[in-house]
Each structure stands twice: as C-alpha cells, then as structure tokens.
Steps between C-alpha positions, in 0.01 A plus 500: 500500500796617296748750643749692287839478671703687241533811720649421841569758768815493715313700766418238761646323800410207725173465689683345797257207510195720553167362378324679213172630643410803287452613141561871440363664185673804348490703182811593305426872442734475200393568139499139377587150613835484317623813679369353827685172439823686431453711813424201724803306376746790534724439801545871574123548560495252790136407435336188361193281516439132452260555211397764248179466300474705181185634333483200264493263799852361467655417836871569550679326788785732606600350836472140617216465749737346754696825508418833668420757230530869588148625428332600827756739651413655834171329582279373780206259532362329812823531694726405209761754387708303250235414243763429233608190693151349523335605174488461125501829307297540181542809280226597256587686179317824580602864483338838472591534132235524229573142391536295820245658732251212529517145631421283198272197525787276384722639777234449767429147373871413527519663843210289628658180362834590659344588836304173506815306413702672776215475753486123458875447481579698817163466681457878508193631679277718279532779763875505433466612138569871524584809301821694553283783637371268775845433641650847435197733516688828551756422234327310218168509313532196273324308361274807512135591462470362145586155634 
C-alpha cells in the first residue's frame, strides 16, 4: 500500500509508550481534500490525523503512526479518556457541499485496505474500530449516517 507523505502535520506529540489499540474514523467536513490537508497541517489549528483518504482513494500519511496525532479530542471509550494516545486517526474526504457529500467506492476500498493493514500490524480488535461519534457522542457526529 502506497502512502503519500508530501503533506506532514506538525500537530502531534509522543504517545508515551502507549500501545495502539484503536482506529478512529472521522470525516473532514471541509470542501475538498486539498483544503483539508492544508487545515490539518496548519500548526495554529492544533488538529491532525495519521491518515486522510480522498475521494479518488489516495491515502495521505500526515503523522507518523508512532506519534500521537490530535484527532480525537475530548473522548471516552470503555474507561479510556485519552484516545489520542492509543489510536490511529483516519480522516475521510467528506463534507456537506454539493461535490463531496458521498463516500466514494474508491475511498471505501482504500479505507478497508488501510484498516486491514493497521489491524494486522497493531493486532487491533475489530470492536476497537470506531467512529468519532462513538467516542464523543455529544460533541461529534462523524463519520455520519451516510457512512
């Protein structure tokens, strides 16, 4: 699987030796993937993800998997409150615009390949693949009902 590493985000810190146990799926809610990439790599926004998958299926690697990306925010799941430290964040190029308001088959195909790769690499339980809305239900709705 090929990752595009041209766009790297400075918005990360150390995991403090915590084991990766979760995959968290998000949507960008930004008009297109280029704007989303620019947003996620802007230091002043203090947000990032490990990966972004665009409508055409290209996978961008923004933060090294060994690092703690800032994607989950205030969150909770099964007693865990710092999901950023124990998860990989994947953003999907989706917004409520007229152009980007569906999850394309190419995007979903790439997402499945990426999830399978990460599941095997980090021995992630299938029950630990969650949406942002699962871990922040009163704050977030992504990846949303169209997912």
